[in-house]
N, C-alpha and C positions, 0 to 999 in steps of 0.2 A: 514596622512592616515594610518590606521592599516595595519600591515604586513599581507600578504595573509596566510590563513590557509593551512598548508602542508597536502596534501590529497593523500591517497593511494587507490588502487582498486584491488580487487580480482575477477577475471572473467571479463565478459563484453568485451571480445576481438573480433577480426574478424568482422563478419557481425551481431553481436549481436544487436538486437533492443534495449534492455534495457541498453546496454553499452553506445550507443550514446545518449540516453535519459539522463542518469546520467551525461555524460561529458558536454552536452550542459547546463543542469540545473546548474551544479557547476560553469560554466563560466558566468552565467547571471549577477551576482552582483559583479563580480571581487573579490569574497571573498576567492576563493580556488585556489591553484596551484597544479596541478598533479605532485606529487613528486616521487612516486614509485608505482610499480604494479607487479602483476603476472596475466596477462591477460588470459593465456592459460596453461593447464597442461603440454604442450610441450614448454620448455623454448625457443627453437629456434623460435617458432611461436610468443611467447610474444615479443621477440626481434624484429622480423620483423614488428609486429604491432606497436610497439613503434616508429620504424623508419618511418612507414607510418604516424603516428601522429606528427612526428617531435619533439619528446621529448628525452632527454638523456637516454641512455640505461644502465648507470652504476648502477641504482637502479631498474632494471627490474629483479625480483626475480624468483627463480625456484618454489616457492610455499609459503604458509603461514608460514611454519617453518623458511624457509630461510629469509623471510621478517622480521619476529619478531626478530630473532637472530641478523641480521645485523643492523636493525634500533636501537635496544637497545644498540648497541655499540657506537652509535653517541651521541654527546651532545644533551641535551633536546632541545636546541635552533635550532637544525637542523633536529630533528627527525620528522617523520610523526606523525601528531596529530590525524587524523581521517581516518578510512578505510571504504570503501563501499564494502559490500558483495553482489556480483551480480551473484552468482553461482546457480546451481540447488538446489532445496529445501533441499535435504538430507545433504548438506554441510553448511547450514545456522547456525545451532546450534553449531557444533564443531568449526567453524571458529569464530563466534561471541564470544563464550566462551573463546577461546585462546586470542583473541584480548582484551577483557575486562580484563581478568586476567593479561595481560601484560601492562595494563594502557592506551590502545588506546580508543578513542571515536569510536562509530560504527554507520554506516548508513546501514540498512539491507533491502533487498527485502523481500516481504512477500510470503508465510506464514513464520513467524519468526522461527519456528522449525518444526520438524516432528510430535511431540507429545505434549500434554498438560503438561505432567510431565517434559519434556525438557524445556518448556516455563517457568514453575514455577521455575525450577532450574536456568535458565538464569536470571530471575528477581532477584533472591537472589545474584547471581554473580555480576550483575550490581550494586545492592545496596551496596555491599561491596567495589566495585572498585571505586565508586564515579564518574565514567565516564558517559557521556551523550550517549543516545541511541535513534536513530530515525528509525522508521519503515515506509517504503515508500508506505503507502496507498495514492497514488498520488492524487486521486480525491479530497482529503480534501484541496489541494492547490488552487483549483479554486476560484477566488474571489466571484462568486455568490453562491458557496456552503458555503463559510464563511459568506456571507450576510444572507443566509438562516438560518444558525445557530444563528446568532445574533438576527435576527427578532423573532425567536422562543423563545430565552432566554429572550427577552424583552417583551414577552407576546403579540406580535402583532397579532398572530393568535388565541390566547386564549388557554384554556386547550386542549391538544392533545387528539383526539378521535380515530384516525385511521392512520396507517402508511402503506405504500405500496412501495416495492422496486422490480424492475425486472432488471435482468442483462442477456441479451440474446446475445449469439454469435453462429456462425454456423461452426466454423473452424474444428471441429472434425467430422462433418457429412461426408466429403469425405474419412475419414480415418476409421471410426468405423465399416463400413460394410465389410471391408476386414481384416481377421485375421492377415495377414502378415503385412499390413500397420499399424495395431495397435501397432506392436512392434517397429515401427520407431520413436515414440515419447516418451520421458521420462515422459510426463504428465500421460500416462496410465500405467506406471510401478510403483507399490506401493513401491518398494525398493528405488526409487529415488524421487517419488512425495509425498509419505505418504499414508494415508488410504483413501484419497478422491481426486478426480480430480476436478469435477465441484465446489463443495462447498469449497474445499481447495484452488482453484485458483481464482474464481470470486464470489462465494457465500459469502465468508468471506469479500470481499470488500463491498458488499451490507449490510451485518450485521454491520460492523464497521461504515459505513456511517450513518446508521439509529441511532446508539447510538451517533455518533458524532454530527449530526445536531439537534437531539431532546434533548440531555442531559439526556435522560432516559436510564435505563439499562434493557436488556432482562432478565427475570427471569426463563422462561421455554419455551420449543419449542416442536413441533411435526413435524417430517420430513417424507416425502415420496420421496424417491430417485429413479432414473431410471438408470439401467446399460445397458438396451436395449438388450444385449445378455448375456446368462447365463455364457459363458466362459470369459466375461469381468469383471474383479475384481473391476473396478473403476466406480463411479457414473459420469455420463456425463450430468445429468439433475436432477432437483428436485424442490420441493415446500416445504416451511417450514412455519408453523403457529407460530406466536410469541405472547407471553404475556409479558408485561412490568411491571415495578415496580410501575405503576399507574393503572388506569382503562383502559388504552389504549391497543388495540390489533392490530396486523398487519399480513402481509403476505410477504414472500420473495420468489421470483421465480427466478431461475437461470438455464441457459441451454447453452450447447456448441454444441447442435444439432438442434438449431433453424435455419433451413435451410435458407441461404441467409442473415442472420443477420451479422452485422460486430461487433460493440461494443455498443450495445443498452442498456445502463445503465440509468435507470430512477428512481428517488426517489420522492415520494410524501408524504406530511405530512398534515393531515387535522385536524384543530382545531375547537373549538366552534365558533370562529368569522370568520375564513378564512382558506384557504388552500394554500400551496406552492408546486410547482412542478419544478424539475430541470432535464434536460436531457443531458447526457454526450456528445452526438453527436451534441448538440447545446448549448455548455457550457456557452456562454455569455448571456444567457437569463434565468431569474428566473421568473416564472409565479405566479402571486398572484390572487387567486380566492376568491370571496366574494359573498354571496347571494344577488341577486338583483343588482349586479354591473357588468359592462363589465370586462372581464379578463384584468389585467394589466401586462405588461412586464417590469421588472427591468433589467437594463444593467450595466456593470461595469464602473467604472471611474467617476460616477456622485456623486455630493455632498450629495445626499440622502442616499448613502451607508454608512455602518459602517466603523470605523477606521480600523478594522481587514480586511475588504474587500478591502479598498482603499490601505492598505499597500501591498497587494498582486497584485495590478494593476500597470502595467508598462507603459501603453500607454494611451493617451486621449480616451474619449468615441468614439466608432465607429471603433476602430482598434481591430479586433478580436485577442484574445489570446487563446492558446490551451494547450495540454498536457505537452509540454516542459516547458511552463510558470508555470503550476501547480507544476511540480516537482521542478522547480527553487525556488518556494516559500518555499518548505520544506527544501531545502538546505539553503535558506536564514535564516529561523528560527533556524536551527541547528547551523549556523555560529554565530548567536547572543548568543546562549547557550554556545558554546565553548569559546567565547571571554568574557563571564561573563556579557554580556549586558542584559538589561531587554527585555523580550519577552512574548508574549501571549501564554498561554498553548495550544491553538489551532493551533499554527504555525507549529507544526510537531507532528504526531502520535508517541507514544513511547511504552515503555515496557508494560504498562497496556493494550494497544490495542492488542499487540501481544499475551499476556496471554489469554485475553478474546476471541480473535479470534480462538486460538487453542482449547479452551474449547468449543466454538460453533461448530467447525468442528467435534470434537470427539463426542459431544452430538448429533449432527444431524445424524451421521452415526449410533450411538447406537439406537437412536429413530427409525430409519428405520429398523435396524436389529431385533429389539425386537417386530416388528409388528406394526409400526407407532403409538407409544405411546408417551404421554407427558413425557418429561424429564426436570428436573430442571437444571439450569445453576448455 
């Protein structure tokens, strides 16, 4: 059996939701060993957290600089191979840049950078480094999303005519109406979050998903964003019209003030012969719609699914899988790449997804700012 991949983590300590998601995902296929980390800006808190996890503290570092310096002193056979960047948005680019330049593979939370220019620069750095890079658009790891992608690629729904994505959350609603509470979340701070909150946080997920499942690329967009209050700099809701590199058109709606919504992410693709719809809150069901036929529900683990879908299915049919499993599939694909094994390009999003995602975010903000006009991507 292959030796486990030596894995490092930046951020994701304490009660971080994203931290536990990555740790569980990395453990799923016994491919990774948590070897070193800087969980928190305060070294003492990182040590405490490592002790809570029950991992050795001799490679718990004070920060990224300390990690890189100390790890590069070790023989390559002992050195951390891949590092996950689980910090707030404004640290993604500088950390990923340092890691790639030092020869480490990188798994990064999205959005990949703060700006499109940074994304383009990071893409060139990765090309020169030869290191692998995965961007955790987690939802692409769901087996039935992968099934959707393969069915579309195989022509099972015919030429695509219409795409529709909505991503509705309500978590900012209790915060946005109080000027003091707005200051309590870094998501509403452009210095830490970037130029967009809603589109930068969840709208980009919907955008990437549409390109992922359809195989088409968006060529131009028109955005209408909502800040709700004049003194709020960040969009918290918006609608974006989409034109693709075919005759297909679509709409992307995203909101963080959809009162009472939790994580309502729905993607629908309508072709000449049939339509497909997937809902993140019911991720084990892929709905197939055809004229004159009852709606069919496809489920993971069955022989009728594609190899790509089945490779990401861990349990027999009827055993629900969720967000941890989806992230685990991305880590599984990255492990194959690091080990030099054959893998499907759809097994983990990469640098291209990050570059196009940042281009989408900036173009959406510009479209709105210029009076809701069409802008090319």
